[in-house]
PDB file with SEQRES, HELIX, SHEET and CRYST1 records, atoms N, CA, C and O in Angstrom:
SEQRES   1 A   82  ASP VAL ILE SER LEU ARG SER GLY GLN ALA TRP ASN ASP          
SEQRES   2 A   82  GLU LEU MET HIS LEU ILE GLU GLU ALA ASP ILE PHE GLN          
SEQRES   3 A   82  LEU PHE TRP SER LYS ALA ALA ALA ASP SER ARG TYR VAL          
SEQRES   4 A   82  ARG GLN GLU TRP GLU TYR ALA LEU GLN HIS GLY ARG GLN          
SEQRES   5 A   82  ILE ARG PRO VAL TYR TRP GLU GLN PRO ILE ALA LYS VAL          
SEQRES   6 A   82  PRO ASP GLU LEU ARG SER ILE HIS PHE ALA PHE VAL PRO          
SEQRES   7 A   82  ASP LEU ALA GLU                                              
HELIX    1 AA1 VAL A    2  SER A    4  5                                   3    
HELIX    2 AA2 TRP A   11  GLU A   21  1                                  11    
HELIX    3 AA3 LYS A   31  ASP A   35  1                                   5    
HELIX    4 AA4 ARG A   37  GLN A   48  1                                  12    
HELIX    5 AA5 ASP A   67  LEU A   69  5                                   3    
HELIX    6 AA6 PRO A   78  ALA A   81  5                                   4    
SHEET    1 AA1 3 ILE A  24  TRP A  29  0                                        
SHEET    2 AA1 3 GLN A  52  TYR A  57  1                                        
SHEET    3 AA1 3 ALA A  75  PHE A  76  1                                        
CRYST1    1.000    1.000    1.000  90.00  90.00  90.00 P 1           1          
ATOM      1  N   ASP A   1      -5.478 -23.827  -0.545  1.00  0.00           N  
ATOM      2  CA  ASP A   1      -6.372 -24.875  -0.992  1.00  0.00           C  
ATOM      3  C   ASP A   1      -6.430 -25.938   0.080  1.00  0.00           C  
ATOM      4  O   ASP A   1      -5.770 -26.971  -0.027  1.00  0.00           O  
ATOM      5  N   VAL A   2      -7.204 -25.695   1.099  1.00  0.00           N  
ATOM      6  CA  VAL A   2      -7.281 -26.564   2.265  1.00  0.00           C  
ATOM      7  C   VAL A   2      -7.794 -27.946   1.902  1.00  0.00           C  
ATOM      8  O   VAL A   2      -7.406 -28.927   2.538  1.00  0.00           O  
ATOM      9  N   ILE A   3      -8.644 -28.050   0.909  1.00  0.00           N  
ATOM     10  CA  ILE A   3      -9.253 -29.323   0.550  1.00  0.00           C  
ATOM     11  C   ILE A   3      -8.210 -30.343   0.116  1.00  0.00           C  
ATOM     12  O   ILE A   3      -8.387 -31.532   0.378  1.00  0.00           O  
ATOM     13  N   SER A   4      -7.138 -29.930  -0.533  1.00  0.00           N  
ATOM     14  CA  SER A   4      -6.135 -30.877  -1.012  1.00  0.00           C  
ATOM     15  C   SER A   4      -5.097 -31.237   0.046  1.00  0.00           C  
ATOM     16  O   SER A   4      -4.231 -32.074  -0.210  1.00  0.00           O  
ATOM     17  N   LEU A   5      -5.162 -30.639   1.205  1.00  0.00           N  
ATOM     18  CA  LEU A   5      -4.206 -30.947   2.265  1.00  0.00           C  
ATOM     19  C   LEU A   5      -4.636 -32.202   3.011  1.00  0.00           C  
ATOM     20  O   LEU A   5      -5.825 -32.427   3.239  1.00  0.00           O  
ATOM     21  N   ARG A   6      -3.666 -33.007   3.384  1.00  0.00           N  
ATOM     22  CA  ARG A   6      -3.949 -34.238   4.117  1.00  0.00           C  
ATOM     23  C   ARG A   6      -3.593 -34.073   5.585  1.00  0.00           C  
ATOM     24  O   ARG A   6      -2.776 -33.227   5.948  1.00  0.00           O  
ATOM     25  N   SER A   7      -4.198 -34.864   6.397  1.00  0.00           N  
ATOM     26  CA  SER A   7      -3.924 -34.842   7.827  1.00  0.00           C  
ATOM     27  C   SER A   7      -2.428 -35.057   8.062  1.00  0.00           C  
ATOM     28  O   SER A   7      -1.827 -35.980   7.513  1.00  0.00           O  
ATOM     29  N   GLY A   8      -1.847 -34.201   8.877  1.00  0.00           N  
ATOM     30  CA  GLY A   8      -0.432 -34.311   9.196  1.00  0.00           C  
ATOM     31  C   GLY A   8       0.498 -33.600   8.228  1.00  0.00           C  
ATOM     32  O   GLY A   8       1.698 -33.498   8.485  1.00  0.00           O  
ATOM     33  N   GLN A   9      -0.034 -33.110   7.125  1.00  0.00           N  
ATOM     34  CA  GLN A   9       0.787 -32.417   6.131  1.00  0.00           C  
ATOM     35  C   GLN A   9       1.125 -31.015   6.624  1.00  0.00           C  
ATOM     36  O   GLN A   9       0.312 -30.368   7.282  1.00  0.00           O  
ATOM     37  N   ALA A  10       2.323 -30.552   6.303  1.00  0.00           N  
ATOM     38  CA  ALA A  10       2.743 -29.195   6.662  1.00  0.00           C  
ATOM     39  C   ALA A  10       1.992 -28.222   5.761  1.00  0.00           C  
ATOM     40  O   ALA A  10       2.390 -27.997   4.618  1.00  0.00           O  
ATOM     41  N   TRP A  11       0.917 -27.652   6.268  1.00  0.00           N  
ATOM     42  CA  TRP A  11       0.022 -26.831   5.446  1.00  0.00           C  
ATOM     43  C   TRP A  11       0.688 -25.566   4.938  1.00  0.00           C  
ATOM     44  O   TRP A  11       0.403 -25.126   3.824  1.00  0.00           O  
ATOM     45  N   ASN A  12       1.572 -24.971   5.733  1.00  0.00           N  
ATOM     46  CA  ASN A  12       2.196 -23.722   5.307  1.00  0.00           C  
ATOM     47  C   ASN A  12       3.102 -23.945   4.094  1.00  0.00           C  
ATOM     48  O   ASN A  12       3.086 -23.154   3.151  1.00  0.00           O  
ATOM     49  N   ASP A  13       3.881 -25.011   4.118  1.00  0.00           N  
ATOM     50  CA  ASP A  13       4.756 -25.319   2.982  1.00  0.00           C  
ATOM     51  C   ASP A  13       3.937 -25.583   1.726  1.00  0.00           C  
ATOM     52  O   ASP A  13       4.279 -25.109   0.643  1.00  0.00           O  
ATOM     53  N   GLU A  14       2.860 -26.337   1.875  1.00  0.00           N  
ATOM     54  CA  GLU A  14       2.010 -26.654   0.728  1.00  0.00           C  
ATOM     55  C   GLU A  14       1.329 -25.403   0.188  1.00  0.00           C  
ATOM     56  O   GLU A  14       1.213 -25.226  -1.025  1.00  0.00           O  
ATOM     57  N   LEU A  15       0.884 -24.544   1.082  1.00  0.00           N  
ATOM     58  CA  LEU A  15       0.234 -23.306   0.656  1.00  0.00           C  
ATOM     59  C   LEU A  15       1.207 -22.427  -0.132  1.00  0.00           C  
ATOM     60  O   LEU A  15       0.833 -21.857  -1.157  1.00  0.00           O  
ATOM     61  N   MET A  16       2.440 -22.312   0.333  1.00  0.00           N  
ATOM     62  CA  MET A  16       3.437 -21.523  -0.388  1.00  0.00           C  
ATOM     63  C   MET A  16       3.705 -22.133  -1.766  1.00  0.00           C  
ATOM     64  O   MET A  16       3.889 -21.409  -2.745  1.00  0.00           O  
ATOM     65  N   HIS A  17       3.727 -23.446  -1.835  1.00  0.00           N  
ATOM     66  CA  HIS A  17       3.916 -24.128  -3.120  1.00  0.00           C  
ATOM     67  C   HIS A  17       2.757 -23.811  -4.067  1.00  0.00           C  
ATOM     68  O   HIS A  17       2.976 -23.562  -5.253  1.00  0.00           O  
ATOM     69  N   LEU A  18       1.530 -23.819  -3.552  1.00  0.00           N  
ATOM     70  CA  LEU A  18       0.363 -23.499  -4.382  1.00  0.00           C  
ATOM     71  C   LEU A  18       0.406 -22.052  -4.876  1.00  0.00           C  
ATOM     72  O   LEU A  18       0.006 -21.767  -6.004  1.00  0.00           O  
ATOM     73  N   ILE A  19       0.889 -21.145  -4.032  1.00  0.00           N  
ATOM     74  CA  ILE A  19       1.032 -19.745  -4.454  1.00  0.00           C  
ATOM     75  C   ILE A  19       2.056 -19.649  -5.586  1.00  0.00           C  
ATOM     76  O   ILE A  19       1.856 -18.903  -6.544  1.00  0.00           O  
ATOM     77  N   GLU A  20       3.146 -20.398  -5.476  1.00  0.00           N  
ATOM     78  CA  GLU A  20       4.165 -20.405  -6.532  1.00  0.00           C  
ATOM     79  C   GLU A  20       3.580 -20.864  -7.864  1.00  0.00           C  
ATOM     80  O   GLU A  20       3.948 -20.340  -8.915  1.00  0.00           O  
ATOM     81  N   GLU A  21       2.678 -21.831  -7.828  1.00  0.00           N  
ATOM     82  CA  GLU A  21       2.103 -22.396  -9.049  1.00  0.00           C  
ATOM     83  C   GLU A  21       0.949 -21.567  -9.614  1.00  0.00           C  
ATOM     84  O   GLU A  21       0.589 -21.724 -10.781  1.00  0.00           O  
ATOM     85  N   ALA A  22       0.376 -20.701  -8.811  1.00  0.00           N  
ATOM     86  CA  ALA A  22      -0.813 -19.952  -9.226  1.00  0.00           C  
ATOM     87  C   ALA A  22      -0.466 -18.842 -10.211  1.00  0.00           C  
ATOM     88  O   ALA A  22       0.610 -18.247 -10.145  1.00  0.00           O  
ATOM     89  N   ASP A  23      -1.385 -18.575 -11.115  1.00  0.00           N  
ATOM     90  CA  ASP A  23      -1.253 -17.423 -12.004  1.00  0.00           C  
ATOM     91  C   ASP A  23      -1.738 -16.161 -11.301  1.00  0.00           C  
ATOM     92  O   ASP A  23      -1.199 -15.073 -11.506  1.00  0.00           O  
ATOM     93  N   ILE A  24      -2.766 -16.324 -10.466  1.00  0.00           N  
ATOM     94  CA  ILE A  24      -3.392 -15.198  -9.765  1.00  0.00           C  
ATOM     95  C   ILE A  24      -3.535 -15.561  -8.294  1.00  0.00           C  
ATOM     96  O   ILE A  24      -3.909 -16.683  -7.950  1.00  0.00           O  
ATOM     97  N   PHE A  25      -3.234 -14.603  -7.436  1.00  0.00           N  
ATOM     98  CA  PHE A  25      -3.439 -14.767  -5.998  1.00  0.00           C  
ATOM     99  C   PHE A  25      -4.679 -13.965  -5.625  1.00  0.00           C  
ATOM    100  O   PHE A  25      -4.669 -12.735  -5.678  1.00  0.00           O  
ATOM    101  N   GLN A  26      -5.741 -14.658  -5.249  1.00  0.00           N  
ATOM    102  CA  GLN A  26      -6.996 -14.006  -4.863  1.00  0.00           C  
ATOM    103  C   GLN A  26      -6.918 -13.664  -3.379  1.00  0.00           C  
ATOM    104  O   GLN A  26      -6.812 -14.551  -2.532  1.00  0.00           O  
ATOM    105  N   LEU A  27      -6.971 -12.381  -3.078  1.00  0.00           N  
ATOM    106  CA  LEU A  27      -6.863 -11.907  -1.702  1.00  0.00           C  
ATOM    107  C   LEU A  27      -8.223 -11.414  -1.223  1.00  0.00           C  
ATOM    108  O   LEU A  27      -8.773 -10.461  -1.776  1.00  0.00           O  
ATOM    109  N   PHE A  28      -8.758 -12.059  -0.203  1.00  0.00           N  
ATOM    110  CA  PHE A  28     -10.025 -11.652   0.403  1.00  0.00           C  
ATOM    111  C   PHE A  28      -9.690 -10.780   1.606  1.00  0.00           C  
ATOM    112  O   PHE A  28      -9.219 -11.279   2.628  1.00  0.00           O  
ATOM    113  N   TRP A  29      -9.933  -9.472   1.483  1.00  0.00           N  
ATOM    114  CA  TRP A  29      -9.468  -8.494   2.460  1.00  0.00           C  
ATOM    115  C   TRP A  29     -10.569  -8.132   3.450  1.00  0.00           C  
ATOM    116  O   TRP A  29     -11.696  -7.817   3.068  1.00  0.00           O  
ATOM    117  N   SER A  30     -10.219  -8.183   4.715  1.00  0.00           N  
ATOM    118  CA  SER A  30     -11.130  -7.830   5.801  1.00  0.00           C  
ATOM    119  C   SER A  30     -10.289  -7.352   6.977  1.00  0.00           C  
ATOM    120  O   SER A  30      -9.060  -7.370   6.910  1.00  0.00           O  
ATOM    121  N   LYS A  31     -10.934  -6.934   8.033  1.00  0.00           N  
ATOM    122  CA  LYS A  31     -10.214  -6.543   9.250  1.00  0.00           C  
ATOM    123  C   LYS A  31      -9.404  -7.729   9.766  1.00  0.00           C  
ATOM    124  O   LYS A  31      -8.245  -7.583  10.152  1.00  0.00           O  
ATOM    125  N   ALA A  32     -10.032  -8.907   9.766  1.00  0.00           N  
ATOM    126  CA  ALA A  32      -9.332 -10.110  10.239  1.00  0.00           C  
ATOM    127  C   ALA A  32      -8.123 -10.424   9.355  1.00  0.00           C  
ATOM    128  O   ALA A  32      -7.063 -10.794   9.860  1.00  0.00           O  
ATOM    129  N   ALA A  33      -8.281 -10.278   8.037  1.00  0.00           N  
ATOM    130  CA  ALA A  33      -7.161 -10.530   7.120  1.00  0.00           C  
ATOM    131  C   ALA A  33      -6.040  -9.520   7.350  1.00  0.00           C  
ATOM    132  O   ALA A  33      -4.862  -9.876   7.337  1.00  0.00           O  
ATOM    133  N   ALA A  34      -6.415  -8.265   7.558  1.00  0.00           N  
ATOM    134  CA  ALA A  34      -5.421  -7.216   7.790  1.00  0.00           C  
ATOM    135  C   ALA A  34      -4.615  -7.479   9.062  1.00  0.00           C  
ATOM    136  O   ALA A  34      -3.443  -7.112   9.147  1.00  0.00           O  
ATOM    137  N   ASP A  35      -5.242  -8.109  10.042  1.00  0.00           N  
ATOM    138  CA  ASP A  35      -4.590  -8.389  11.323  1.00  0.00           C  
ATOM    139  C   ASP A  35      -3.853  -9.731  11.352  1.00  0.00           C  
ATOM    140  O   ASP A  35      -3.145 -10.023  12.316  1.00  0.00           O  
ATOM    141  N   SER A  36      -4.009 -10.539  10.319  1.00  0.00           N  
ATOM    142  CA  SER A  36      -3.463 -11.898  10.312  1.00  0.00           C  
ATOM    143  C   SER A  36      -2.027 -11.933   9.798  1.00  0.00           C  
ATOM    144  O   SER A  36      -1.742 -11.468   8.695  1.00  0.00           O  
ATOM    145  N   ARG A  37      -1.138 -12.479  10.596  1.00  0.00           N  
ATOM    146  CA  ARG A  37       0.252 -12.617  10.147  1.00  0.00           C  
ATOM    147  C   ARG A  37       0.352 -13.652   9.028  1.00  0.00           C  
ATOM    148  O   ARG A  37       1.240 -13.562   8.179  1.00  0.00           O  
ATOM    149  N   TYR A  38      -0.553 -14.632   9.020  1.00  0.00           N  
ATOM    150  CA  TYR A  38      -0.529 -15.645   7.970  1.00  0.00           C  
ATOM    151  C   TYR A  38      -0.959 -15.061   6.625  1.00  0.00           C  
ATOM    152  O   TYR A  38      -0.350 -15.350   5.596  1.00  0.00           O  
ATOM    153  N   VAL A  39      -2.001 -14.246   6.637  1.00  0.00           N  
ATOM    154  CA  VAL A  39      -2.446 -13.606   5.396  1.00  0.00           C  
ATOM    155  C   VAL A  39      -1.346 -12.693   4.869  1.00  0.00           C  
ATOM    156  O   VAL A  39      -1.078 -12.659   3.668  1.00  0.00           O  
ATOM    157  N   ARG A  40      -0.712 -11.956   5.774  1.00  0.00           N  
ATOM    158  CA  ARG A  40       0.402 -11.088   5.350  1.00  0.00           C  
ATOM    159  C   ARG A  40       1.513 -11.916   4.710  1.00  0.00           C  
ATOM    160  O   ARG A  40       2.037 -11.553   3.657  1.00  0.00           O  
ATOM    161  N   GLN A  41       1.864 -13.017   5.343  1.00  0.00           N  
ATOM    162  CA  GLN A  41       2.908 -13.892   4.803  1.00  0.00           C  
ATOM    163  C   GLN A  41       2.526 -14.366   3.393  1.00  0.00           C  
ATOM    164  O   GLN A  41       3.379 -14.439   2.508  1.00  0.00           O  
ATOM    165  N   GLU A  42       1.256 -14.681   3.192  1.00  0.00           N  
ATOM    166  CA  GLU A  42       0.802 -15.188   1.897  1.00  0.00           C  
ATOM    167  C   GLU A  42       0.889 -14.120   0.808  1.00  0.00           C  
ATOM    168  O   GLU A  42       1.435 -14.378  -0.265  1.00  0.00           O  
ATOM    169  N   TRP A  43       0.352 -12.910   1.075  1.00  0.00           N  
ATOM    170  CA  TRP A  43       0.397 -11.897   0.015  1.00  0.00           C  
ATOM    171  C   TRP A  43       1.817 -11.398  -0.222  1.00  0.00           C  
ATOM    172  O   TRP A  43       2.161 -11.051  -1.352  1.00  0.00           O  
ATOM    173  N   GLU A  44       2.652 -11.353   0.818  1.00  0.00           N  
ATOM    174  CA  GLU A  44       4.052 -10.974   0.611  1.00  0.00           C  
ATOM    175  C   GLU A  44       4.755 -12.007  -0.272  1.00  0.00           C  
ATOM    176  O   GLU A  44       5.535 -11.655  -1.156  1.00  0.00           O  
ATOM    177  N   TYR A  45       4.471 -13.269  -0.022  1.00  0.00           N  
ATOM    178  CA  TYR A  45       5.063 -14.348  -0.812  1.00  0.00           C  
ATOM    179  C   TYR A  45       4.608 -14.248  -2.266  1.00  0.00           C  
ATOM    180  O   TYR A  45       5.402 -14.428  -3.190  1.00  0.00           O  
ATOM    181  N   ALA A  46       3.318 -13.958  -2.459  1.00  0.00           N  
ATOM    182  CA  ALA A  46       2.786 -13.795  -3.818  1.00  0.00           C  
ATOM    183  C   ALA A  46       3.484 -12.637  -4.533  1.00  0.00           C  
ATOM    184  O   ALA A  46       3.846 -12.757  -5.704  1.00  0.00           O  
ATOM    185  N   LEU A  47       3.671 -11.521  -3.835  1.00  0.00           N  
ATOM    186  CA  LEU A  47       4.377 -10.378  -4.427  1.00  0.00           C  
ATOM    187  C   LEU A  47       5.816 -10.743  -4.789  1.00  0.00           C  
ATOM    188  O   LEU A  47       6.290 -10.425  -5.880  1.00  0.00           O  
ATOM    189  N   GLN A  48       6.501 -11.410  -3.867  1.00  0.00           N  
ATOM    190  CA  GLN A  48       7.898 -11.792  -4.095  1.00  0.00           C  
ATOM    191  C   GLN A  48       8.048 -12.702  -5.309  1.00  0.00           C  
ATOM    192  O   GLN A  48       9.080 -12.689  -5.981  1.00  0.00           O  
ATOM    193  N   HIS A  49       7.016 -13.488  -5.583  1.00  0.00           N  
ATOM    194  CA  HIS A  49       7.070 -14.432  -6.701  1.00  0.00           C  
ATOM    195  C   HIS A  49       6.372 -13.898  -7.951  1.00  0.00           C  
ATOM    196  O   HIS A  49       6.109 -14.642  -8.896  1.00  0.00           O  
ATOM    197  N   GLY A  50       6.079 -12.614  -7.941  1.00  0.00           N  
ATOM    198  CA  GLY A  50       5.542 -11.975  -9.135  1.00  0.00           C  
ATOM    199  C   GLY A  50       4.133 -12.389  -9.521  1.00  0.00           C  
ATOM    200  O   GLY A  50       3.748 -12.269 -10.684  1.00  0.00           O  
ATOM    201  N   ARG A  51       3.362 -12.873  -8.558  1.00  0.00           N  
ATOM    202  CA  ARG A  51       1.990 -13.278  -8.848  1.00  0.00           C  
ATOM    203  C   ARG A  51       1.086 -12.058  -8.906  1.00  0.00           C  
ATOM    204  O   ARG A  51       1.238 -11.125  -8.118  1.00  0.00           O  
ATOM    205  N   GLN A  52       0.148 -12.068  -9.837  1.00  0.00           N  
ATOM    206  CA  GLN A  52      -0.856 -11.015  -9.892  1.00  0.00           C  
ATOM    207  C   GLN A  52      -1.759 -11.184  -8.674  1.00  0.00           C  
ATOM    208  O   GLN A  52      -2.242 -12.282  -8.400  1.00  0.00           O  
ATOM    209  N   ILE A  53      -1.981 -10.098  -7.952  1.00  0.00           N  
ATOM    210  CA  ILE A  53      -2.847 -10.142  -6.772  1.00  0.00           C  
ATOM    211  C   ILE A  53      -4.162  -9.470  -7.123  1.00  0.00           C  
ATOM    212  O   ILE A  53      -4.183  -8.346  -7.625  1.00  0.00           O  
ATOM    213  N   ARG A  54      -5.269 -10.173  -6.854  1.00  0.00           N  
ATOM    214  CA  ARG A  54      -6.614  -9.660  -7.108  1.00  0.00           C  
ATOM    215  C   ARG A  54      -7.345  -9.550  -5.777  1.00  0.00           C  
ATOM    216  O   ARG A  54      -7.968 -10.512  -5.328  1.00  0.00           O  
ATOM    217  N   PRO A  55      -7.273  -8.384  -5.145  1.00  0.00           N  
ATOM    218  CA  PRO A  55      -7.920  -8.237  -3.843  1.00  0.00           C  
ATOM    219  C   PRO A  55      -9.380  -7.799  -3.957  1.00  0.00           C  
ATOM    220  O   PRO A  55      -9.742  -6.973  -4.795  1.00  0.00           O  
ATOM    221  N   VAL A  56     -10.198  -8.377  -3.092  1.00  0.00           N  
ATOM    222  CA  VAL A  56     -11.595  -7.969  -2.960  1.00  0.00           C  
ATOM    223  C   VAL A  56     -11.889  -7.745  -1.478  1.00  0.00           C  
ATOM    224  O   VAL A  56     -11.244  -8.328  -0.606  1.00  0.00           O  
ATOM    225  N   TYR A  57     -12.869  -6.895  -1.216  1.00  0.00           N  
ATOM    226  CA  TYR A  57     -13.294  -6.666   0.168  1.00  0.00           C  
ATOM    227  C   TYR A  57     -14.800  -6.512   0.199  1.00  0.00           C  
ATOM    228  O   TYR A  57     -15.428  -6.219  -0.818  1.00  0.00           O  
ATOM    229  N   TRP A  58     -15.379  -6.712   1.385  1.00  0.00           N  
ATOM    230  CA  TRP A  58     -16.829  -6.617   1.547  1.00  0.00           C  
ATOM    231  C   TRP A  58     -17.227  -5.819   2.773  1.00  0.00           C  
ATOM    232  O   TRP A  58     -18.400  -5.483   2.939  1.00  0.00           O  
ATOM    233  N   GLU A  59     -16.285  -5.517   3.618  1.00  0.00           N  
ATOM    234  CA  GLU A  59     -16.559  -4.717   4.817  1.00  0.00           C  
ATOM    235  C   GLU A  59     -16.288  -3.252   4.516  1.00  0.00           C  
ATOM    236  O   GLU A  59     -15.293  -2.904   3.880  1.00  0.00           O  
ATOM    237  N   GLN A  60     -17.194  -2.399   4.987  1.00  0.00           N  
ATOM    238  CA  GLN A  60     -16.969  -0.955   4.840  1.00  0.00           C  
ATOM    239  C   GLN A  60     -16.975  -0.309   6.207  1.00  0.00           C  
ATOM    240  O   GLN A  60     -17.846  -0.594   7.028  1.00  0.00           O  
ATOM    241  N   PRO A  61     -16.015   0.554   6.456  1.00  0.00           N  
ATOM    242  CA  PRO A  61     -14.954   0.958   5.529  1.00  0.00           C  
ATOM    243  C   PRO A  61     -13.933  -0.167   5.358  1.00  0.00           C  
ATOM    244  O   PRO A  61     -13.827  -1.061   6.197  1.00  0.00           O  
ATOM    245  N   ILE A  62     -13.198  -0.106   4.275  1.00  0.00           N  
ATOM    246  CA  ILE A  62     -12.182  -1.123   4.009  1.00  0.00           C  
ATOM    247  C   ILE A  62     -11.122  -1.072   5.107  1.00  0.00           C  
ATOM    248  O   ILE A  62     -10.734   0.001   5.568  1.00  0.00           O  
ATOM    249  N   ALA A  63     -10.661  -2.257   5.515  1.00  0.00           N  
ATOM    250  CA  ALA A  63      -9.586  -2.340   6.509  1.00  0.00           C  
ATOM    251  C   ALA A  63      -8.326  -1.698   5.933  1.00  0.00           C  
ATOM    252  O   ALA A  63      -8.129  -1.668   4.718  1.00  0.00           O  
ATOM    253  N   LYS A  64      -7.489  -1.193   6.814  1.00  0.00           N  
ATOM    254  CA  LYS A  64      -6.259  -0.507   6.383  1.00  0.00           C  
ATOM    255  C   LYS A  64      -5.455  -1.388   5.435  1.00  0.00           C  
ATOM    256  O   LYS A  64      -5.157  -2.545   5.730  1.00  0.00           O  
ATOM    257  N   VAL A  65      -5.116  -0.812   4.294  1.00  0.00           N  
ATOM    258  CA  VAL A  65      -4.346  -1.518   3.265  1.00  0.00           C  
ATOM    259  C   VAL A  65      -2.866  -1.200   3.464  1.00  0.00           C  
ATOM    260  O   VAL A  65      -2.499  -0.029   3.561  1.00  0.00           O  
ATOM    261  N   PRO A  66      -2.008  -2.223   3.528  1.00  0.00           N  
ATOM    262  CA  PRO A  66      -0.572  -1.981   3.682  1.00  0.00           C  
ATOM    263  C   PRO A  66      -0.002  -1.202   2.492  1.00  0.00           C  
ATOM    264  O   PRO A  66      -0.506  -1.296   1.373  1.00  0.00           O  
ATOM    265  N   ASP A  67       1.035  -0.448   2.750  1.00  0.00           N  
ATOM    266  CA  ASP A  67       1.669   0.361   1.708  1.00  0.00           C  
ATOM    267  C   ASP A  67       2.035  -0.462   0.477  1.00  0.00           C  
ATOM    268  O   ASP A  67       1.913   0.017  -0.650  1.00  0.00           O  
ATOM    269  N   GLU A  68       2.480  -1.692   0.688  1.00  0.00           N  
ATOM    270  CA  GLU A  68       2.915  -2.541  -0.423  1.00  0.00           C  
ATOM    271  C   GLU A  68       1.780  -2.878  -1.390  1.00  0.00           C  
ATOM    272  O   GLU A  68       2.028  -3.241  -2.540  1.00  0.00           O  
ATOM    273  N   LEU A  69       0.536  -2.757  -0.922  1.00  0.00           N  
ATOM    274  CA  LEU A  69      -0.620  -3.118  -1.754  1.00  0.00           C  
ATOM    275  C   LEU A  69      -1.429  -1.913  -2.223  1.00  0.00           C  
ATOM    276  O   LEU A  69      -2.418  -2.076  -2.938  1.00  0.00           O  
ATOM    277  N   ARG A  70      -1.029  -0.723  -1.835  1.00  0.00           N  
ATOM    278  CA  ARG A  70      -1.818   0.477  -2.148  1.00  0.00           C  
ATOM    279  C   ARG A  70      -1.931   0.772  -3.640  1.00  0.00           C  
ATOM    280  O   ARG A  70      -2.882   1.433  -4.059  1.00  0.00           O  
ATOM    281  N   SER A  71      -1.008   0.312  -4.434  1.00  0.00           N  
ATOM    282  CA  SER A  71      -1.070   0.585  -5.876  1.00  0.00           C  
ATOM    283  C   SER A  71      -2.013  -0.371  -6.613  1.00  0.00           C  
ATOM    284  O   SER A  71      -2.231  -0.226  -7.816  1.00  0.00           O  
ATOM    285  N   ILE A  72      -2.568  -1.339  -5.897  1.00  0.00           N  
ATOM    286  CA  ILE A  72      -3.462  -2.337  -6.490  1.00  0.00           C  
ATOM    287  C   ILE A  72      -4.906  -1.965  -6.171  1.00  0.00           C  
ATOM    288  O   ILE A  72      -5.220  -1.616  -5.032  1.00  0.00           O  
ATOM    289  N   HIS A  73      -5.784  -2.037  -7.166  1.00  0.00           N  
ATOM    290  CA  HIS A  73      -7.205  -1.739  -6.955  1.00  0.00           C  
ATOM    291  C   HIS A  73      -7.863  -2.861  -6.153  1.00  0.00           C  
ATOM    292  O   HIS A  73      -7.741  -4.037  -6.498  1.00  0.00           O  
ATOM    293  N   PHE A  74      -8.553  -2.488  -5.092  1.00  0.00           N  
ATOM    294  CA  PHE A  74      -9.330  -3.424  -4.284  1.00  0.00           C  
ATOM    295  C   PHE A  74     -10.790  -3.300  -4.713  1.00  0.00           C  
ATOM    296  O   PHE A  74     -11.378  -2.226  -4.590  1.00  0.00           O  
ATOM    297  N   ALA A  75     -11.373  -4.369  -5.206  1.00  0.00           N  
ATOM    298  CA  ALA A  75     -12.755  -4.345  -5.680  1.00  0.00           C  
ATOM    299  C   ALA A  75     -13.712  -4.608  -4.518  1.00  0.00           C  
ATOM    300  O   ALA A  75     -13.511  -5.528  -3.725  1.00  0.00           O  
ATOM    301  N   PHE A  76     -14.747  -3.787  -4.435  1.00  0.00           N  
ATOM    302  CA  PHE A  76     -15.781  -3.973  -3.419  1.00  0.00           C  
ATOM    303  C   PHE A  76     -16.780  -5.005  -3.930  1.00  0.00           C  
ATOM    304  O   PHE A  76     -17.343  -4.847  -5.013  1.00  0.00           O  
ATOM    305  N   VAL A  77     -16.999  -6.064  -3.146  1.00  0.00           N  
ATOM    306  CA  VAL A  77     -17.912  -7.142  -3.519  1.00  0.00           C  
ATOM    307  C   VAL A  77     -18.916  -7.320  -2.384  1.00  0.00           C  
ATOM    308  O   VAL A  77     -18.703  -8.148  -1.498  1.00  0.00           O  
ATOM    309  N   PRO A  78     -20.006  -6.553  -2.398  1.00  0.00           N  
ATOM    310  CA  PRO A  78     -20.954  -6.592  -1.283  1.00  0.00           C  
ATOM    311  C   PRO A  78     -21.621  -7.945  -1.093  1.00  0.00           C  
ATOM    312  O   PRO A  78     -22.061  -8.256   0.014  1.00  0.00           O  
ATOM    313  N   ASP A  79     -21.710  -8.757  -2.139  1.00  0.00           N  
ATOM    314  CA  ASP A  79     -22.352 -10.067  -2.009  1.00  0.00           C  
ATOM    315  C   ASP A  79     -21.606 -10.988  -1.055  1.00  0.00           C  
ATOM    316  O   ASP A  79     -22.202 -11.920  -0.517  1.00  0.00           O  
ATOM    317  N   LEU A  80     -20.321 -10.752  -0.832  1.00  0.00           N  
ATOM    318  CA  LEU A  80     -19.556 -11.586   0.093  1.00  0.00           C  
ATOM    319  C   LEU A  80     -19.986 -11.374   1.536  1.00  0.00           C  
ATOM    320  O   LEU A  80     -19.725 -12.221   2.390  1.00  0.00           O  
ATOM    321  N   ALA A  81     -20.636 -10.263   1.815  1.00  0.00           N  
ATOM    322  CA  ALA A  81     -21.060  -9.953   3.182  1.00  0.00           C  
ATOM    323  C   ALA A  81     -22.290 -10.750   3.591  1.00  0.00           C  
ATOM    324  O   ALA A  81     -22.585 -10.859   4.781  1.00  0.00           O  
ATOM    325  N   GLU A  82     -22.990 -11.291   2.653  1.00  0.00           N  
ATOM    326  CA  GLU A  82     -24.240 -12.013   2.957  1.00  0.00           C  
ATOM    327  C   GLU A  82     -23.989 -13.421   3.385  1.00  0.00           C  
ATOM    328  O   GLU A  82     -24.933 -14.156   3.675  1.00  0.00           O  
TER     329      GLU A  82                                                      
END                                                                             
């Protein structure tokens, strides 16, 4: 939630706190997300804290899904590509 972050605030700590408080972790999956160490850190943290992960993707073919997420359905949302 970038909007609630203030200048100079440690964004990573705040983001992890927001994941802890969330009921659902919305994961927007793309090639860039698959390659991002920050996105990986976020979804791993969500898994560790028992958060429901709701992944969506819009690029076809779908970027490689890590083994840890393969049991979760990834919904195709073509409108995100526009």
